[in-house]
DOLUM-447121 format. One record per atom (N, C-alpha, C): residue number from 1; residue in three letters; atom name; x, y, z. Coordinates in pm, 1 decimal, decimal comma, always signed. Last residue first. Example, Ala and Ser with C-alpha at 12.3 -4.5 7.8 and 13.67 -1.06 7.14 Angstrom:
// residues 2
pos code site X Y Z
2 SER N +1285,0 -225,0 +708,0
2 SER CA +1367,0 -106,0 +714,0
2 SER C +1290,0 +3,0 +787,0
1 ALA N +1319,0 -569,0 +780,0
1 ALA CA +1230,0 -450,0 +780,0
1 ALA C +1320,0 -330,0 +780,0
// end
This chain:
// residues 142
pos code site X Y Z
142 SER N -5454,1 -1890,1 -17152,4
142 SER CA -5323,5 -1796,0 -17180,6
142 SER C -5444,7 -1669,3 -17130,4
141 GLY N -5609,6 -2169,3 -17173,7
141 GLY CA -5435,7 -2111,7 -17150,0
141 GLY C -5329,0 -2004,2 -17157,0
140 VAL N -5826,9 -2189,4 -16881,7
140 VAL CA -5804,4 -2151,6 -17021,3
140 VAL C -5636,1 -2145,8 -17021,8
139 ASP N -6014,4 -2311,6 -16677,3
139 ASP CA -5890,9 -2381,4 -16765,7
139 ASP C -5912,4 -2278,6 -16934,2
138 THR N -6315,3 -2089,2 -16684,3
138 THR CA -6253,2 -2199,4 -16614,1
138 THR C -6136,9 -2203,6 -16737,0
137 SER N -6507,6 -1821,9 -16657,0
137 SER CA -6429,7 -1902,4 -16711,2
137 SER C -6300,2 -1942,9 -16631,2
136 GLU N -6689,4 -1540,8 -16696,4
136 GLU CA -6668,4 -1601,4 -16608,4
136 GLU C -6615,6 -1741,6 -16713,8
135 GLN N -6706,7 -1304,4 -16870,9
135 GLN CA -6709,5 -1317,1 -16797,8
135 GLN C -6650,3 -1421,8 -16652,2
134 THR N -6473,8 -1249,8 -17227,3
134 THR CA -6574,9 -1330,2 -17110,3
134 THR C -6598,2 -1291,9 -16998,3
133 ALA N -6383,5 -1276,3 -17494,4
133 ALA CA -6399,0 -1172,4 -17373,3
133 ALA C -6538,1 -1247,6 -17320,1
132 LEU N -6078,7 -1449,9 -17621,8
132 LEU CA -6215,2 -1456,0 -17580,6
132 LEU C -6274,8 -1359,5 -17483,9
131 ALA N -5911,2 -1539,1 -17951,2
131 ALA CA -5946,3 -1419,4 -17806,6
131 ALA C -6096,8 -1442,0 -17773,8
130 GLY N -5858,7 -1751,7 -18140,4
130 GLY CA -5787,8 -1618,9 -18074,0
130 GLY C -5811,8 -1598,6 -17992,6
129 LEU N -6049,3 -2045,3 -18173,3
129 LEU CA -6088,0 -1865,9 -18184,1
129 LEU C -5939,3 -1823,7 -18083,3
128 THR N -6130,0 -2291,4 -18255,4
128 THR CA -6050,9 -2195,0 -18304,4
128 THR C -6079,0 -2057,2 -18307,5
127 SER N -6472,3 -2309,1 -18076,2
127 SER CA -6303,9 -2363,4 -18147,7
127 SER C -6254,6 -2265,6 -18237,0
126 ASN N -6705,1 -2134,3 -17855,4
126 ASN CA -6639,9 -2123,6 -17996,8
126 ASN C -6513,5 -2210,9 -17994,8
125 THR N -6961,8 -2149,2 -17665,0
125 THR CA -6815,9 -2146,7 -17670,5
125 THR C -6786,3 -2175,0 -17805,8
124 THR N -7176,3 -1891,9 -17475,2
124 THR CA -7140,4 -1961,9 -17641,7
124 THR C -6980,1 -2024,2 -17614,8
123 SER N -7450,6 -1742,7 -17329,4
123 SER CA -7319,3 -1837,3 -17322,7
123 SER C -7267,2 -1893,4 -17471,6
122 LEU N -7597,7 -1487,5 -17342,1
122 LEU CA -7562,7 -1595,5 -17225,4
122 LEU C -7435,1 -1675,4 -17246,5
121 GLY N -7533,6 -1334,3 -17540,6
121 GLY CA -7567,0 -1268,9 -17453,3
121 GLY C -7569,3 -1386,6 -17283,2
120 THR N -7305,0 -1301,9 -17745,5
120 THR CA -7358,6 -1386,9 -17743,0
120 THR C -7432,6 -1261,6 -17588,7
119 SER N -7123,6 -1267,0 -18078,9
119 SER CA -7107,7 -1238,1 -17968,6
119 SER C -7295,4 -1215,9 -17910,3
118 LEU N -6840,2 -1396,0 -18321,5
118 LEU CA -6966,3 -1422,2 -18240,4
118 LEU C -6982,6 -1347,9 -18108,1
117 SER N -6681,5 -1375,5 -18590,4
117 SER CA -6658,0 -1328,4 -18431,8
117 SER C -6805,4 -1389,2 -18420,5
116 SER N -6626,2 -1474,8 -18852,6
116 SER CA -6503,2 -1499,6 -18766,5
116 SER C -6522,4 -1462,5 -18613,0
115 VAL N -6878,8 -1622,0 -19041,0
115 VAL CA -6791,4 -1529,7 -18989,8
115 VAL C -6712,6 -1580,6 -18841,3
114 ASN N -6930,2 -1865,0 -19184,9
114 ASN CA -6891,2 -1782,2 -19224,1
114 ASN C -6837,3 -1645,8 -19166,4
113 SER N -7216,0 -1819,4 -18957,3
113 SER CA -7149,0 -1914,6 -19033,1
113 SER C -7063,9 -1829,3 -19093,7
112 ASN N -7355,3 -1724,3 -18661,8
112 ASN CA -7318,1 -1710,9 -18792,9
112 ASN C -7224,8 -1757,9 -18858,7
111 ALA N -7548,6 -1687,0 -18342,6
111 ALA CA -7487,4 -1780,5 -18423,3
111 ALA C -7479,0 -1777,7 -18548,4
110 THR N -7646,9 -1515,4 -18150,6
110 THR CA -7683,9 -1539,0 -18278,7
110 THR C -7558,8 -1612,0 -18273,4
109 SER N -7829,6 -1336,9 -17812,4
109 SER CA -7755,1 -1479,1 -17878,7
109 SER C -7812,1 -1514,7 -18015,9
108 LEU N -7945,2 -1094,2 -17783,0
108 LEU CA -7910,9 -1193,6 -17709,3
108 LEU C -7781,6 -1302,3 -17764,0
107 GLY N -7912,7 -881,2 -18004,8
107 GLY CA -7983,1 -875,9 -17869,4
107 GLY C -7881,3 -989,3 -17755,3
106 THR N -7667,6 -794,8 -18250,2
106 THR CA -7788,8 -899,3 -18182,5
106 THR C -7784,7 -834,3 -18064,8
105 SER N -7548,1 -745,4 -18579,9
105 SER CA -7581,8 -670,3 -18459,5
105 SER C -7670,2 -762,4 -18369,5
104 LEU N -7245,8 -861,2 -18761,9
104 LEU CA -7347,9 -922,4 -18676,0
104 LEU C -7394,0 -836,3 -18548,7
103 SER N -7074,2 -870,5 -19126,8
103 SER CA -7110,9 -829,9 -18948,2
103 SER C -7218,4 -899,4 -18884,9
102 SER N -6877,9 -814,8 -19291,7
102 SER CA -6957,9 -923,9 -19256,6
102 SER C -6950,3 -880,3 -19089,1
101 VAL N -6910,8 -572,7 -19522,5
101 VAL CA -6831,2 -612,9 -19386,7
101 VAL C -6940,3 -729,1 -19308,6
100 GLY N -6924,9 -356,5 -19714,0
100 GLY CA -6839,1 -496,1 -19758,6
100 GLY C -6779,9 -547,8 -19584,2
99 SER N -7094,9 -145,5 -19582,9
99 SER CA -6948,9 -172,7 -19690,2
99 SER C -6886,9 -229,8 -19681,1
98 GLN N -7165,5 -161,5 -19251,8
98 GLN CA -7194,3 -80,9 -19353,9
98 GLN C -7064,4 -163,2 -19426,4
97 ALA N -7367,1 -158,6 -18944,9
97 ALA CA -7237,5 -229,3 -19033,7
97 ALA C -7292,7 -191,2 -19159,9
96 ALA N -7520,9 +18,9 -18703,8
96 ALA CA -7522,6 -2,9 -18844,2
96 ALA C -7349,5 -87,5 -18887,9
95 SER N -7731,5 +59,9 -18377,2
95 SER CA -7569,3 -14,9 -18471,5
95 SER C -7605,0 +8,5 -18587,7
94 ILE N -7859,7 +237,9 -18135,4
94 ILE CA -7850,4 +202,7 -18304,7
94 ILE C -7699,5 +155,5 -18315,1
93 GLY N -7902,9 +134,2 -17800,4
93 GLY CA -7876,3 +231,4 -17890,6
93 GLY C -7898,2 +178,3 -18090,4
92 THR N -7800,4 +69,2 -17500,3
92 THR CA -7912,3 +85,8 -17594,3
92 THR C -7852,4 +155,5 -17679,6
91 SER N -7452,5 +82,4 -17482,4
91 SER CA -7588,6 +108,7 -17382,0
91 SER C -7675,4 +85,2 -17513,4
90 ALA N -7198,1 +112,9 -17565,8
90 ALA CA -7199,7 -36,9 -17448,9
90 ALA C -7379,9 +4,3 -17413,5
89 SER N -7116,2 +161,4 -17906,8
89 SER CA -7166,3 +193,1 -17750,2
89 SER C -7205,2 +86,3 -17649,1
88 THR N -6825,3 +181,1 -18071,4
88 THR CA -6933,3 +90,2 -18044,1
88 THR C -6979,7 +182,5 -17899,0
87 SER N -6599,2 +215,0 -18382,1
87 SER CA -6689,9 +263,9 -18305,3
87 SER C -6805,2 +182,4 -18253,7
86 LEU N -6294,5 +134,0 -18511,4
86 LEU CA -6423,2 +78,7 -18469,1
86 LEU C -6494,6 +192,0 -18369,5
85 SER N -6049,3 +116,7 -18807,5
85 SER CA -6181,6 +156,5 -18682,0
85 SER C -6268,7 +111,7 -18667,1
84 THR N -5900,5 -146,3 -18908,0
84 THR CA -5905,3 -5,6 -18901,1
84 THR C -5955,0 +122,5 -18831,3
83 VAL N -5756,2 -375,4 -18714,2
83 VAL CA -5926,3 -278,2 -18743,1
83 VAL C -5871,1 -175,2 -18777,5
82 ASN N -5574,0 -534,3 -18590,1
82 ASN CA -5567,3 -560,6 -18683,5
82 ASN C -5712,2 -465,6 -18801,7
81 SER N -5786,0 -627,2 -18336,0
81 SER CA -5715,5 -661,2 -18372,9
81 SER C -5694,7 -591,4 -18481,0
80 ASN N -5977,5 -549,1 -18036,4
80 ASN CA -5951,7 -525,8 -18138,6
80 ASN C -5826,7 -542,2 -18211,5
79 THR N -6233,0 -585,7 -17742,6
79 THR CA -6097,7 -667,8 -17803,9
79 THR C -6093,9 -621,3 -17986,6
78 THR N -6368,3 -413,8 -17523,8
78 THR CA -6323,7 -431,1 -17652,1
78 THR C -6199,9 -449,0 -17704,3
77 SER N -6589,5 -505,5 -17246,2
77 SER CA -6461,8 -495,1 -17339,2
77 SER C -6459,0 -511,7 -17457,7
76 LEU N -6662,4 -546,6 -16952,4
76 LEU CA -6739,6 -464,5 -17068,9
76 LEU C -6639,5 -424,7 -17167,6
75 GLY N -6532,4 -856,9 -16905,4
75 GLY CA -6599,5 -744,8 -16840,5
75 GLY C -6668,4 -611,2 -16963,8
74 THR N -6235,3 -1051,6 -17027,1
74 THR CA -6363,4 -1018,8 -16955,0
74 THR C -6410,0 -854,7 -16911,0
73 SER N -6125,5 -1240,6 -17215,8
73 SER CA -6099,8 -1060,4 -17159,9
73 SER C -6239,6 -1070,2 -17133,7
72 LEU N -5844,2 -1485,6 -17252,0
72 LEU CA -6016,2 -1448,0 -17182,9
72 LEU C -5976,6 -1327,0 -17181,2
71 SER N -5752,8 -1753,6 -17517,8
71 SER CA -5706,7 -1659,8 -17414,5
71 SER C -5860,7 -1571,1 -17398,2
70 GLY N -5864,3 -2041,2 -17552,8
70 GLY CA -5690,8 -1997,6 -17590,4
70 GLY C -5688,4 -1861,7 -17462,4
69 VAL N -6088,2 -2175,5 -17403,9
69 VAL CA -6056,3 -2107,5 -17480,0
69 VAL C -5909,6 -2065,6 -17466,6
68 ASP N -6260,7 -2330,9 -17142,6
68 ASP CA -6190,3 -2442,2 -17226,7
68 ASP C -6123,1 -2312,0 -17354,5
67 THR N -6573,2 -2180,4 -17140,8
67 THR CA -6486,1 -2273,8 -17109,3
67 THR C -6344,9 -2302,8 -17225,2
66 SER N -6801,8 -1887,1 -17072,9
66 SER CA -6702,0 -1959,7 -17167,3
66 SER C -6610,8 -2080,3 -17097,3
65 GLU N -6983,7 -1637,4 -17090,0
65 GLU CA -6978,4 -1766,0 -16957,0
65 GLU C -6909,0 -1860,2 -17046,7
64 GLN N -7038,7 -1388,7 -17248,1
64 GLN CA -7023,4 -1414,6 -17119,2
64 GLN C -6992,4 -1488,7 -17049,4
63 THR N -6851,4 -1328,1 -17513,5
63 THR CA -6970,8 -1386,7 -17471,4
63 THR C -6925,4 -1319,0 -17308,5
62 ALA N -6695,0 -1287,3 -17789,4
62 ALA CA -6734,9 -1216,0 -17720,6
62 ALA C -6826,9 -1247,2 -17651,0
61 LEU N -6380,0 -1414,4 -17977,6
61 LEU CA -6536,1 -1432,3 -17954,2
61 LEU C -6571,8 -1369,9 -17837,1
60 THR N -6195,0 -1422,2 -18276,1
60 THR CA -6257,9 -1388,0 -18114,4
60 THR C -6363,0 -1414,4 -18123,8
59 GLY N -6045,8 -1354,7 -18527,5
59 GLY CA -6054,9 -1463,6 -18469,7
59 GLY C -6132,7 -1481,9 -18315,7
58 LEU N -6058,5 -1151,3 -18683,5
58 LEU CA -5964,9 -1169,1 -18553,8
58 LEU C -5934,4 -1296,7 -18497,7
57 ASN N -6220,8 -1098,4 -18891,2
57 ASN CA -6077,8 -1089,3 -18932,6
57 ASN C -5947,5 -1114,9 -18802,4
56 SER N -6421,7 -959,7 -18679,9
56 SER CA -6421,0 -1042,5 -18775,8
56 SER C -6250,8 -1015,9 -18785,4
55 ASN N -6470,5 -784,0 -18349,2
55 ASN CA -6450,9 -715,3 -18460,3
55 ASN C -6433,7 -914,4 -18523,1
54 THR N -6697,8 -746,6 -18073,6
54 THR CA -6598,8 -844,5 -18121,7
54 THR C -6591,5 -813,0 -18285,0
53 THR N -6814,1 -558,3 -17809,0
53 THR CA -6780,5 -535,7 -17942,7
53 THR C -6673,1 -623,5 -18016,5
52 SER N -7052,1 -572,4 -17566,0
52 SER CA -6920,0 -592,5 -17626,3
52 SER C -6936,3 -562,7 -17769,9
51 LEU N -7348,1 -463,5 -17546,0
51 LEU CA -7263,5 -438,7 -17441,9
51 LEU C -7107,2 -414,0 -17492,7
50 GLY N -7516,7 -465,8 -17781,1
50 GLY CA -7533,9 -394,3 -17699,4
50 GLY C -7433,1 -349,9 -17552,5
49 THR N -7303,6 -481,4 -18084,0
49 THR CA -7378,2 -545,3 -18043,1
49 THR C -7399,7 -451,7 -17897,4
48 SER N -7127,3 -524,7 -18387,4
48 SER CA -7161,7 -414,6 -18278,6
48 SER C -7277,4 -461,1 -18199,7
47 LEU N -6863,0 -603,6 -18539,2
47 LEU CA -6982,2 -677,3 -18475,3
47 LEU C -7004,4 -554,5 -18377,4
46 SER N -6694,8 -665,5 -18882,0
46 SER CA -6683,8 -626,0 -18736,5
46 SER C -6803,3 -648,0 -18680,0
45 SER N -6431,8 -629,9 -19109,7
45 SER CA -6545,7 -728,6 -19054,9
45 SER C -6568,4 -694,6 -18904,4
44 VAL N -6439,8 -334,4 -19272,8
44 VAL CA -6401,2 -424,6 -19158,4
44 VAL C -6506,5 -489,4 -19139,9
43 GLY N -6496,6 -196,2 -19477,3
43 GLY CA -6407,6 -308,6 -19504,5
43 GLY C -6373,9 -365,3 -19373,5
42 SER N -6656,6 +66,3 -19341,4
42 SER CA -6514,1 +58,3 -19435,4
42 SER C -6424,6 -79,8 -19426,5
41 VAL N -6752,8 +70,1 -19000,3
41 VAL CA -6748,8 +38,2 -19161,7
41 VAL C -6648,4 -9,2 -19225,6
40 ALA N -6987,0 +81,1 -18736,4
40 ALA CA -6869,1 +3,1 -18813,3
40 ALA C -6850,6 -7,4 -18939,6
39 THR N -7184,4 +262,4 -18487,3
39 THR CA -7119,3 +228,9 -18665,4
39 THR C -7004,1 +141,4 -18684,7
38 ALA N -7425,4 +339,6 -18265,5
38 ALA CA -7257,8 +250,6 -18281,7
38 ALA C -7253,8 +232,6 -18438,1
37 LEU N -7498,8 +586,0 -18077,8
37 LEU CA -7531,5 +513,1 -18208,0
37 LEU C -7390,8 +464,6 -18231,6
36 GLY N -7652,1 +560,1 -17759,2
36 GLY CA -7610,5 +650,9 -17855,0
36 GLY C -7619,7 +537,1 -18019,2
35 THR N -7615,8 +565,3 -17396,1
35 THR CA -7682,6 +564,6 -17511,6
35 THR C -7646,3 +657,1 -17645,7
34 SER N -7255,0 +507,9 -17298,0
34 SER CA -7391,9 +584,2 -17298,6
34 SER C -7473,9 +576,1 -17410,9
33 THR N -6974,8 +414,6 -17360,4
33 THR CA -7081,5 +355,8 -17273,8
33 THR C -7219,1 +406,0 -17270,3
32 SER N -6768,3 +424,9 -17626,4
32 SER CA -6891,4 +499,6 -17537,4
32 SER C -7008,9 +437,2 -17457,4
31 THR N -6498,8 +424,3 -17828,2
31 THR CA -6577,6 +305,0 -17714,8
31 THR C -6683,7 +440,8 -17630,7
30 SER N -6253,9 +408,6 -18089,2
30 SER CA -6369,3 +475,8 -17964,2
30 SER C -6503,9 +428,3 -17942,8
29 LEU N -5996,6 +385,4 -18190,0
29 LEU CA -6065,7 +291,9 -18131,3
29 LEU C -6175,2 +404,9 -18082,2
28 SER N -5747,2 +329,0 -18474,5
28 SER CA -5813,2 +397,0 -18403,7
28 SER C -5935,9 +351,9 -18319,1
27 THR N -5581,3 +127,7 -18576,9
27 THR CA -5573,7 +312,5 -18630,0
27 THR C -5620,4 +329,2 -18493,0
26 VAL N -5430,2 -154,2 -18371,5
26 VAL CA -5551,9 -96,1 -18401,5
26 VAL C -5515,1 +58,9 -18428,7
25 ASN N -5274,3 -364,4 -18311,5
25 ASN CA -5249,3 -335,7 -18435,7
25 ASN C -5390,6 -230,8 -18479,7
24 SER N -5419,6 -417,3 -18038,7
24 SER CA -5351,5 -492,5 -18087,4
24 SER C -5348,1 -451,2 -18280,8
23 ASN N -5601,2 -344,8 -17724,3
23 ASN CA -5589,3 -325,9 -17869,2
23 ASN C -5490,5 -396,6 -17906,8
22 THR N -5844,2 -395,5 -17477,9
22 THR CA -5724,1 -482,2 -17554,4
22 THR C -5730,3 -438,4 -17682,3
21 THR N -6010,6 -248,5 -17195,1
21 THR CA -5966,0 -292,3 -17383,4
21 THR C -5881,8 -318,7 -17433,5
20 SER N -6179,3 -382,0 -16909,1
20 SER CA -6089,4 -323,4 -16984,3
20 SER C -6082,6 -290,4 -17189,3
19 LEU N -6289,3 -324,7 -16579,5
19 LEU CA -6377,0 -249,9 -16760,9
19 LEU C -6253,6 -226,8 -16802,3
18 GLY N -6090,6 -607,6 -16476,8
18 GLY CA -6166,8 -459,4 -16495,8
18 GLY C -6222,7 -412,8 -16605,5
17 THR N -5827,8 -786,4 -16434,1
17 THR CA -5963,1 -775,8 -16402,0
17 THR C -6004,5 -642,8 -16445,7
16 SER N -5625,7 -998,9 -16604,8
16 SER CA -5644,4 -896,7 -16548,0
16 SER C -5779,9 -902,6 -16551,7
15 LEU N -5441,7 -1282,1 -16568,8
15 LEU CA -5543,2 -1235,9 -16524,6
15 LEU C -5535,6 -1097,0 -16541,4
14 SER N -5231,3 -1590,0 -16755,5
14 SER CA -5237,3 -1412,2 -16706,6
14 SER C -5396,6 -1383,2 -16659,9
13 GLY N -5308,1 -1834,6 -16768,1
13 GLY CA -5178,7 -1760,3 -16726,3
13 GLY C -5174,5 -1642,2 -16683,3
12 VAL N -5535,5 -2016,7 -16521,4
12 VAL CA -5514,3 -1937,2 -16640,0
12 VAL C -5325,0 -1859,5 -16600,6
11 ASP N -5664,1 -2093,6 -16328,7
11 ASP CA -5589,1 -2180,6 -16387,2
11 ASP C -5583,7 -2122,8 -16542,2
10 THR N -6002,3 -1941,4 -16315,0
10 THR CA -5939,0 -2030,0 -16256,2
10 THR C -5849,8 -2106,4 -16342,4
9 SER N -6204,1 -1646,8 -16248,4
9 SER CA -6127,8 -1720,4 -16317,4
9 SER C -6049,1 -1800,7 -16268,0
8 GLU N -6397,4 -1334,7 -16302,5
8 GLU CA -6364,9 -1470,2 -16220,1
8 GLU C -6313,9 -1588,4 -16316,0
7 GLN N -6357,3 -1131,6 -16439,9
7 GLN CA -6374,4 -1141,3 -16347,7
7 GLN C -6332,0 -1263,4 -16243,0
6 THR N -6057,9 -1080,6 -16696,2
6 THR CA -6166,9 -1150,6 -16647,5
6 THR C -6172,6 -1115,4 -16481,3
5 ALA N -5831,2 -1047,2 -16944,8
5 ALA CA -5893,5 -989,3 -16822,4
5 ALA C -5997,2 -1052,6 -16834,3
4 LEU N -5561,8 -1197,0 -17061,5
4 LEU CA -5656,7 -1213,7 -17046,8
4 LEU C -5733,5 -1114,5 -16929,6
3 ALA N -5294,9 -1222,2 -17378,4
3 ALA CA -5376,1 -1163,3 -17265,2
3 ALA C -5488,0 -1194,5 -17212,2
2 GLY N -5196,8 -1300,1 -17594,9
2 GLY CA -5196,2 -1331,7 -17521,2
2 GLY C -5221,6 -1307,1 -17415,3
1 LEU N -5416,7 -1291,3 -17880,7
1 LEU CA -5344,3 -1180,8 -17791,3
1 LEU C -5315,6 -1282,6 -17653,0
// end
């Protein structure tokens, strides 16, 4: 995703700040910021968390603090690429990932192997990731 949405950053190619949603080749995206039910279904390598949502088969990372990544997206953000459908909730609720999905649901931090995505509460640095959703970052390419 040659795009960067962040709150604090230095030395970046492009910068966009705010409560952002970045979509690419996505059929449908539904996001709710209130307490409810988040479900990621039907052949989507997806991740449902408390604040941000990152989908597998994207080479993406959702985190709050990270450095040295290709692209950066910040805030209460959802980054989607080549995903059929994604429904997520940005607050406390129930998350379900079903039907042949490499999925992760977490509260603070979790590292999964054989999963293209990782969502964490504090900090995570992933290599070979196309996109990164974060709040604070330095030295990113684009």
